[in-house]
C-alpha positions as CSV (number, residue, x, y, z in Angstrom):
1,A,261.6,66.8,-91.5
2,C,260.6,63.3,-92.7
3,T,257.9,63.2,-95.4
4,D,257.8,59.4,-95.7
5,I,257.8,56.7,-93.0
6,D,260.8,55.1,-94.8
7,D,262.9,58.2,-94.0
8,V,262.6,57.6,-90.2
9,D,265.7,56.2,-88.6
10,L,265.0,52.8,-87.0
11,W,266.2,53.8,-83.5
12,A,264.2,57.0,-83.5
13,G,261.1,55.1,-84.7
14,L,261.5,52.4,-82.0
15,L,261.8,55.1,-79.3
16,S,258.7,56.9,-80.5
17,E,256.4,53.8,-80.7
18,R,253.7,53.5,-78.1
19,P,254.3,50.7,-75.6
20,V,252.4,47.5,-76.0
21,G,250.2,46.7,-73.0
22,D,251.9,47.8,-69.7
23,G,255.4,47.2,-71.2
24,L,258.1,49.5,-72.2
25,A,258.6,48.5,-75.8
26,G,256.5,49.1,-78.9
27,E,255.3,46.5,-81.4
28,T,258.3,46.7,-83.7
29,Q,260.8,46.7,-80.9
30,L,259.1,43.6,-79.4
31,L,259.3,41.8,-82.7
32,I,263.0,42.6,-83.1
33,L,263.8,41.6,-79.5
34,H,261.8,38.4,-79.8
35,A,263.5,37.3,-83.0
36,Q,267.0,38.1,-81.7
37,F,266.3,36.2,-78.5
38,E,265.1,33.2,-80.4
39,R,268.2,33.2,-82.6
40,T,270.5,33.6,-79.6
41,R,268.8,30.8,-77.7
42,A,268.8,28.5,-80.8
43,G,272.6,29.1,-81.2
44,D,273.5,28.5,-77.6
45,P,274.6,24.8,-77.0
46,D,274.4,25.4,-73.2
47,W,270.8,26.7,-73.2
48,F,269.1,24.7,-70.4
49,E,266.3,23.4,-72.6
50,T,268.7,21.6,-74.9
51,N,270.3,19.6,-72.2
52,G,268.8,17.0,-69.9
53,D,265.6,15.0,-70.1
54,A,262.1,16.3,-70.0
55,A,261.7,16.0,-66.2
56,W,264.9,17.9,-65.6
57,V,263.9,20.7,-68.0
58,A,260.4,20.9,-66.4
59,N,262.0,21.2,-63.0
60,R,264.1,24.1,-64.2
61,Q,261.1,25.8,-65.8
62,Q,259.2,25.8,-62.5
63,T,262.1,27.3,-60.5
64,T,261.5,30.9,-59.5
65,L,263.8,33.5,-58.1
66,A,262.2,33.0,-54.7
67,H,263.3,29.3,-54.9
68,V,266.8,30.3,-55.7
69,I,267.0,32.9,-52.9
70,A,265.6,30.4,-50.4
71,R,268.0,27.6,-51.4
72,N,271.0,29.9,-51.2
73,T,270.3,32.1,-48.2
74,G,268.0,30.3,-45.8
75,V,265.4,33.0,-46.2
76,D,262.1,31.1,-46.7
77,D,259.4,33.7,-46.2
78,L,259.6,35.3,-49.6
79,P,256.6,35.9,-51.8
80,A,256.4,33.7,-54.9
81,S,257.0,36.8,-57.0
82,A,260.2,37.9,-55.4
83,M,260.8,40.6,-58.0
84,R,257.4,42.3,-57.9
85,A,257.1,45.4,-55.9
86,G,254.2,45.7,-53.5
87,V,253.4,42.0,-53.5
């Protein structure tokens, strides 16, 4: 049995955290995931925000999955939130 918080294994601690909001991850896990994503993005020379002018980047940021599906399949009656159930 652990008598001190420093004795808890990181993975076990992450799994036992209460989720933040309606998410699946706890506060510590979110901080770790956020920091890792930022480092991965900063080190990726092909990340879309590092290439192209401001108008091109803004256009990509406004593109949704529904737009991609419509462009590539001809299906155009999708809800704006194509990945949300019950929308």
